[in-house]
N, C-alpha and C positions, 0 to 999 in steps of 0.2 A: 559504615557507609550507609546511605537510604536506599529503598529500591529505586526509586525516582532516580538516582545517579547511574542506574544501568542501561536509562531508557531516554536516548535525547530529546523523544516527543513529550515528554512526563515533566523536564524541567520550566519553572517558570510559575507552577500551580503555587497559590498559598496555602502556607501552611495552615494549619488550625480551625478549616472552615469545620460547622457544624452539619454536620449528615441531618437530614430530616427523617421522621420518622419514618418505617418501611411500609407504603401502603400499595396498592394495585392502580388507585385512580380510579377516575371515569371513562377516560379516552386513552389510545395507545398510539405510538410514534413510533417507528423504526427505521433506525439509521444504519448505515455501511459505513463501516470504521475502517478502510483499508490500511492504514499506517501503522494498527496496534498489534501489538509483539510480545507481550509480556506483564507481569500481575500489578507493575506500578503503574502500566498504561488502563489495565481493568481500573484500578483504585482511582486514579487520577481522572477517569472517563464519570465513572460513578458521585466523583466527590464535587466536580465541576457544574453537573447537572442538577443535583440534589440540592445545590444552594441557590437555583432561580424559583424567584416566586411560581408557584403555579406546579411544579414537578412532584410527585406525591411521592415517585420512585424510578430508579433506573438500574437495569441489570445490563452486565455486560456480556454476551456469549464470544471466549475469545475464538475459538475453533471455526466460527461461521463470521467473526470479524463484523460483530453486529451490536447495537445495544437497543434494547426495547424500554421505551421509557413512558411511565404511568401519568398522564396529568391530571388537576381535578379543576384547571381554567383552561380557556381555550389559548393555547400556544401554536404559533406556526412553525412550522420546520424549519425554516430561515433563522428564526431565533436562536432555536437550538443550536444549531450548527454554527452560527454567529459565536456564540459561548463557548462550544469544543475548540472553535479556530483561534480563539483569544487564549484559550487553555493550551493552545498548542498541538490539536489534534484533528487530523480532516476528516471530515464527515460528510455524507451525501444520503439521499432521500433514499427510501426504496418503500415500494407499491407492497404494502402487507397484502392486500387482495390479491396480488400475484404468485405469492407464495406460498408453493405447495406444501411445504411443512408447516406450516402455521394451521391449514385446515386439512392436515393429514387424517380426520376422525377416524376412519376406517383402520388405519393402521397404529394408531394410539389404542384403539379398541380392543384391536387383537393383541397388544403388548398387554393389555392391562387381563384380560383373560388367560395370555398364558402365564402371568405371574401367579393370580389366583389358582391357576390348575396346576403348577409347578408347587406352589405353596401347598398345598393340599396333597397331592402327592407324594411330597417329603414327609408329612405326618402320617398318613395312610400306610406308606413303605414301612417306618419305624413301628406302627401297629402291628402291620404282618408279620415283620421279622418274629414277634413274640409268638403271632399265632404259627409259623412256622416252626419255630424252635420246641414246642410241642405244650402250649398252654391249651387248657381241656375246660370242658365242664361251664363252670359260672365265669370264669378268668375269658374263657373263650368266648361267651355269647358278650362278655363287656366290652372286648377289644371290637367284636362285629357293628354292635351298635355305633360305638363312638365313630367308628369308621365310616359307618353311613350317615352318621349325622356332617359328619366332615365331606363326605363325596357328596351326596346329593344335592344342596345348594350349590355347591362348586359345580358340579356338572352341568345343573340348568342354566347356571353363567357363562360359563367357558366353553359350553360345547352350542350355545347359540348360534353361531355364523353356518354351523353345518346343518343344525335343524330349519333353518329359514331357507336355505340354500336347498334343502332337501323338499319340501314342504311345497316351496315355489316350483320346484320342477312336478313334484306330484300333480299339483292342481291343475296343470297343464296338458297331463297325460301323458309324460316324460318321465325318463328314469336318467340322473348325473351321479357322478361318483359320489356324492355325499347321503344316495338314500343308502348304500349297503352303508356308512362311515356312520348314519344316524339310529339305522337301526341295530349295525353293532352295540355301539354305544347304550342304546333304549335295553336292548335285550340282555346284556352284561349285568346293566345296572338292577333291571328287574327280578333276573336270576337270583343275584347278591341279597337285595331287601326281601325276598321269599325263603333265600335259606336263612335271613336273618332272624324272620318272624316265626319261620316252625323250627328254629334249634337246629338247623344243620352245619354240619360242621366244615363247609367251604362257601365264600364267598368271594368276587369277583369286583369289589369295587376299585381294588388296586389296577386291574385289569383297564375297565373305562377309562379312571383319571389318566391311566398313562398313557392310554391310546390319544387321548382327548390333546394331553398334555404336548407328545410328539407331534401328531397333527398340526396341533398349533404353531408349531417352530417352523414345521415343512410351509405351512398357509402364511407363518409371517416373511418368510426371508423369500419365498416367491414374489410376495406383494412389493417387496422393498427391492427386489430384481427387478420386478415390471415398472419400479416409479424409477430406476436409476435416471434413464434419459429424459423423463418428464420433469425430475425433479431439477436436472440439468437446465431444461427450457424455462422450468421455473425462474431459476437464476435468471436467465435470459431476458425473459417476461420484467421482473424486479429491477433491471438497468432502466427501464423506462422511465421518464421523469412524471410524477404526478400533479406538481405544479410547474410552471413555467413562466418567464416573462415574456409578456407581449405587448408589442408597440404600436399603438394606434395614435395617428393624427399627434404625433411626437409626444406621447404620453404612454409611460410605461406603468404595467398595473400585472400583477401576480395574479394568474388566472389557473384554473386547474386543467389536466391535460384533455379533460373530456370536450372543452369548451372548443377548444381551436378547431378552427377550419382554413382550407386550402388556400393558400395566398395572403394567409397573417404573417406578419412580421413577427418573428423573434429573438432577443439578447440574451445571447448564452456567455457568460463572464468566465475568464479563466479559471481553470477548476471543473467550471460545470460541464454535464453529459447533454450532449447534441439530443432532442427530444424526437423529432420529426427529421424524415426524410426531406432534403432542398435544396436551395443554391444558397452562397453567400452574396450579400447586396451591397455588405459594408464590412471594414475591416481586413485584415491579415492576420493569422497564427498560425502553429502546428497541430495537428491534429493526432491524437492516441487511439489507434483502433485494435489495442492487444486485447481486451476484454472482448470486445467484439469476434476478433478474427484470430485472436492470438498472433498476429504481427507484430514486433515489439520495434520497428523503426517506425520515427513518427515523419509525418506529410506536411506539408508545405500546404498550407489552405490563403485562399484570398478571393478578391472578388470574383464573381463567375463560377467559382469551382464548386462541386456538389457534396455533400456532408449526406453523413445516414444516421439515422434514430441510432444510439447506443455509443457512439462516440465520443470521446473527452475532446474538449476544447482544452489546450495548455498555457499559453503565452500572451492570449489577446484577443479582447473582448470582439464578437461577430453579432453580424444582425442575418439574420436565415431567414428566407421566404420559406413556406412551406409548400413544399409540393405533394407531399402524402403526410396523413395523422390518420391516428386511431391505428384501424386493422390494417393498412394499406401500409405501413413503414414494413422497413425492412427489416428489422428488429421482429417485430409482431409474425411477420412470414414466416421467419425461422422456427418461432416458439410454433406454429402452427402446422407444419411440418413436424416435426418434434410428435404432435400430439398426432395427428394422421398416420406416422408410422406406429405409435404404441396401438392403435386401432384396428389398424389392417394384420389380418392372420395368414399365414404363409399355409402351404399345401401339408407342410409337416403336421403345424399343428393342427389343421385338419384331419389328418389321418389319426394324429394322437385323441382328438375331442371323439371321432368315430369311434374309436377300437373303445374307448372310456367307456360311450353310449351303448354298446353292442355289449359290452364289459360286464356293465351293470347287470343285465338279467341273466346274464351265465352264471354270476356271483350269486343272485338268489336263486337260482335253482341247483346249484352245488349244494347251499346251505342246504335246501329243502331234502336235496336227496342224502347229502349226509344224514340228517336226524332221520329219516324214512329209514335209512339203510340199518342205523344203530338201533332205532326201534324195534326192528326187527330180528337184530341181531343179541341185542341186551336184554329188551323191551324195559330199559331203564329212561325213563321221561327227562331225567335230570342230567344223566350221562350225556345223552342224545341232544340235547339242547343246548348244553356247555359245547359239544363237539360241533353243533351249527353255527353258534356264535365265533368260536375259534376261526371257522371256515369263513364267515363273514368277514371278520375282522383283518386275517391273514390275506386274506385277497383284495381288500382294499386297492382300486387302481390309482393311487396315488403318484406313484413314480412314474406311470404311462403319462399322466396328466400334468405333471412337471416336466417332461423330459424335452418339449420343445422350449415352452417360453422363459425356463431358467434360463437357457444357452441363449435366446436371441435377444431378451432384454438386457444379457450381460454383455456380449458381443455389441450391441447398439450402444451403450454405455462409454462402451471403452470407444470406440469409433468416436462419439462425440466430443470425451475428451480432448481427444487428438487431433479434434477438427472437422470431421464429416458427419453429416446428417444422414440418417439412413432413414429415407422418404416412405419405402415401399418395402412390407410386411415380408414379401417375397424376396428381397434384393439379396439375402446373405445366402439364401441356398443356389439362387442361380451364377452370383458372382462366385461361387466355390467349383463350378463345372466350366467357369471362362477358360479358355484357352489362347482365346484372339483377342488382340486390343489392336482399335482404328482410332490413334486423334486424330482431331480438328488441328492447324497449324496457327491461324492466328488467333488471339485471347486465351489460345489453352496451353499451348508449350510457349508461343512466344507472345510477347508485347509490343504491339506499335509505339513508334514514336515518329514525330510530325513539326516537320518546320514553318514556319511560317512566313521568313521572306520571300515565297516565291506568290504569294499573293498580295493584292493592292489593299488598300486601307476598307473599300467598302465591301470587297471580298470576306475581306475577313470575319467584319461585320455579321456578313447573311450566313457565311460557314460556322462562325459561333453560335448562332439563332437555330440553326438546324441540327447543329450535332449536340447542345448541352445537355438533351431531353434524352437524348438517345444512349441504348445498353452497349451495342457494340464497340467493341474494343478499338478499333479504325476510330471512329466518334469519339473515343474520350480521348484518343491521344489529340485529335486535332483541339478538341474543348482544352486541353492542357495548353495547348503549346499558345492558346489565345488569352491567357491571362491578362487583364486588363485590358480588352477590348469590348466595347458597350454594342452588346448583340441588337439586330436589326428588329424591326418586328414585322412578325411572317403571320401568314394566314394559311390555310388550308394544305397544313404539313401532313405528311403520308411518308409510310416507310415499307420499300418494295424488297420482299423476302430475297437475299441473294443478288441485289441488284445496287441499292440505296437509299435516299431521301430524297422528296421533292418539298416544294412548298411554292407558296405565291409573294413577293415582294413588289409593291408599287404595279402591282398590275402584271408582272414579269412571271414566267415560271422557273424557277432555280432548281437545279437538280446537282446534286452531289451524290458520287459512287462508283463503281467500277466504269473502267477505259471504255471496256467492249458498250457497256449500257449507253456510254455517251457518245459513241461511235471513234471512240480513240484506242491507241493501244496500250499496254497494261499498265494498270495503276490507278490511283484514284485522282478523280477530278472533279472540278465544280464548274458548272455552266451556268452563267447570270441571260435569262433572256436569249436572245441571239448570238450573245459576245460568244467569242470561240472560250473554247473549255480551258481551265486552268490545272494545271497538275500540281498536287498535293506532294511535297515529296514525304515520304516515309520510307522508314528504315525499321528492321527486325530487330528485336531484343529476345534473346531466350528468358522465359520465364523462370525464377529464382526454384530452384529443384528440379527442372526438367530433365537436365542427365541422368540426377540419380536416379529419377522414376523410370525412365526409358532401361538403364541399367538394372537396376533394381526388379522391373516386372521379364524383363529377360532372364535374367539369373533366376524368376520363378518358374521360366518355363514356357512363360507367354511370348507367342508371337506378334511382334509390335508393328504395326502398319500406321502411316502418315498420308492422309487425305488434307487437300488445301485448293483454295479459290487460287491462289495465288500462281504463275508463271513457272515453268518448270525451273529456269535456273534458280529460282530464289527458294523453291521447295525444296531441289537438291542439295542445296546449300545448308539448309535446314539440318535435313535428312542425315547430311554427313557430319555434322556437328553432333547429333543424338545418336548416330550407330546405326541408325534404321536402312534398312537395304528395301525393303517394298515401301513404295509412295506412292501417290499419284496427283499430279496438278491437273489445272483447269476445272476443279469439278464445281459444277452447280447444283444444288438442292438435290435435285433427283438424281444425280450423278452420286452422292452420297449413299443413298437409299439404295441404288442398283449396285452398287460395292460391296456391303453389308451384305444384301441380299446373294450376289455371290458368293460370296467366302462360307454363307451359314448353308448355299445349298450342296459347298462341298464338305457339308459336314461341320463345319466351325460354330463353335459357341461364343460369339462376339461380345466383347465390351467395349462402347463405344463413348468417348468422351470429347464433349464441344463445349459451346456456348454461346453460338450467335443464334440468331432466330433461323437463320440456313439449316442449322445441324438438328434443327428438333424432329425434321422427319425421320431422321439417321437414328437420332436418341431413341423414338419411339418404337422402329423397325431394330435394333439392337437386342441379343439377349438378356443384356444389362447395358444400363448408363451411368453416365458421371459427369455434373455439370459445375463448374465455380461461383460461387455465392454473385459475384458479378457478373453470370448471364443475362439473358433475355428472360423475363417473364415465364414465356412460352418456353423455352428452353429447362427452364430448372422444373417446371410440372412435369414435363416429359420424362425428366430422372430419376432413378431410384437412390441414388446417392448424390448429393451437394456437399461440394469442398468449401469450408468458412475461411480456410487461411489462403495469403497471397502465394503462400509458396506451397508448390505441389507436394514436397518430401511426407505430408500424411498420407497421401495415396500408397504410398510405396507398403505397408504391412496390411493396406486391405484385401486384397485377393489372399493374403498368408491368414488373416483373423476369420475370413468366410468359410476359408477351410478347414481351420480348426473348428467354427463353429459348427458344419456339418459333420465334423468325427466326433465331438462330444455327443451332438443328438442321435446319433448312429449308436455312438456306447450308452447312452441311457436308454435307448428302447431294448438294446442285448440287457442291460443291468435288470433292467422291470422284466425281461421275458425269463432271463436264469431265473431268478427269485421267485415268477410265478410256476414255474417248471419244479422248481424244489419244494418249495411251500405248500402248495397247494396238496399233494400226494401227501405229506406230512399232517396234515390241519386234517384230512380225510381219514389218516388210520387212527386219529385218534391222541397222537404224540404232542401236540401243542394246545396248551391251555389257552384259555384267552389271555391272561396276561404274558404270554412268552410270544404269543399272535402279535399282540398291539408291539411288543418293543422290534420284530420281525418287520413289520408295514413301514414303522416309522423310520428304521433304520435303512429301509432301500429306497425311500422316500429322502432323506438327511444325505444319503450317497447321490442320488441324484444330481440336488441341488449343489453338491459339494464339488462334483464333477463339473458342473457347469461352471463355477465359480473359478476354475482352472483358466478360465481366460483370461483373468485376468493379469495372468503372469506372462512367460514367454511363449509365443505361439510357434 
């Protein structure tokens, strides 16, 4: 049986196709292959592409489900996709400029240097074994010279990141932890070269190379952990469509994404990814939001429905009017949030940096003291210098410098994969200390659903025009209930926080919002001009995962509260359904802030979870805050954490991961402190050679990193 028989996607490929000679080509295109899963798929994809004129080479990466295509003449990505679809493979375009994996030159450089130092270290250790075994005279000197020939070029290349960082620090008149590292490597190498030149019995090239090797391991692991969340963001970015079908005056034209403008009409065929946030103007289909939000169920979409960049059109062709383009799309904003989280540093990191900055001069003073003390005691320059080098090596503050970033980036990466964006660098620290949660009700724990039957045709048209661009859940519910209605033409639209929306229609003022704002009772009303306000029938449905979230956080020891702008009956009903005993109804934006301040005054550390524009003040006032991705822009901006999924279940583990992260940070500081308390006296007493010192120091750094990686498991 052939390989193709194992994979349905591989059936139908013509046999006997000649593969072209492999070359990289002059241009490169990367396609996503979401359906491949076996060796036969790889062979089938590569064979189909190489059979095309202009394709120089094709290489499939099965783990990343991508194919990199080298071309030697202009070929459009669409032509490549058509060829693969005829061969039975689904393919999508990826924007290579947004894929961090392809541009991680620093990471690749570290890995290359790690390989060089590792290779040199293995050979030097083999030669050192001969010396340790008793080689003497000319044999010993020969081994020392061979070791020097291997070590010096390897160190000049592999230790460059430490030399560059240390020199940049010294040039601006400060010390960082790479200064003592560089000094230790240079001194160990210098002493070893001197011993080799004068025919001495000892050289420490093995210590210098081993130190560099272990430091590069720690530096690379730290780099990879720091890129974890950013890599996830890059994958989101890569979902953006680099070329789109624009429709102007009835003419379809394939253009670059960068050429789009707000208001352009775009056509998205079944299986295509939606490139912008916008509104459907023609067609009906089902939308797959799973790659963006993790939500697996399909959503129906028709004329008037809003769609988001990154979603996939599944069943029918759609024409979409762009409401946002470029950096303003929801997808790009999510990426920006991750980037901001990576750039932000929490106060524990600041403590670690300050400790390392203070630590560097202390290390130098200890080394000078060790050299001076042993010179006075022994009068032996070589011995004194060796002990000073051992002190420099063994007291390198690498473990302290890695204590926080290794933990925070690992935790942020885990939460991102669960559907939670960590926006603020201090969020995890503060979330670990939270003991009280205040939930907004509407749009957070419940999703409203509206009925259109109570409105006349004109009012339906006006209501749709007012709500279709609004982000509040009630507005979205009204928009969803008015599918098929043609929106009216409005001017001077405004949103009033905590009240509703207003606009002008044919010279009349129209308002849609709370009954209290429109002089009515509880509920949502719309008023056109001087006409009597009409009530919009609404009902609340619990959001998926709401009960599990409340129960999970209560089990974690959090005191759960509920606040809502709804009346007491509706709020009490939802509180009962969720098992929440502390609630407050009829709250305005200022009331929510006051409520949080009252809890804080009693010593509570409050986590606010909300989504509306009227929650922005409360989110900012709370000790920590969470908003869903569907929240108003201002609410997301004020939040520390953004929930990407429609379900609330991913939030259940948030406080648990935060608490575990704080424990790991404290454990890492303990590890680095205990290590120094033990290691420094040993080095000062002369019991640690430079080789032993390098192994001990590197072991402490790796221990810190491994401790941080425990966050990937059960918390």
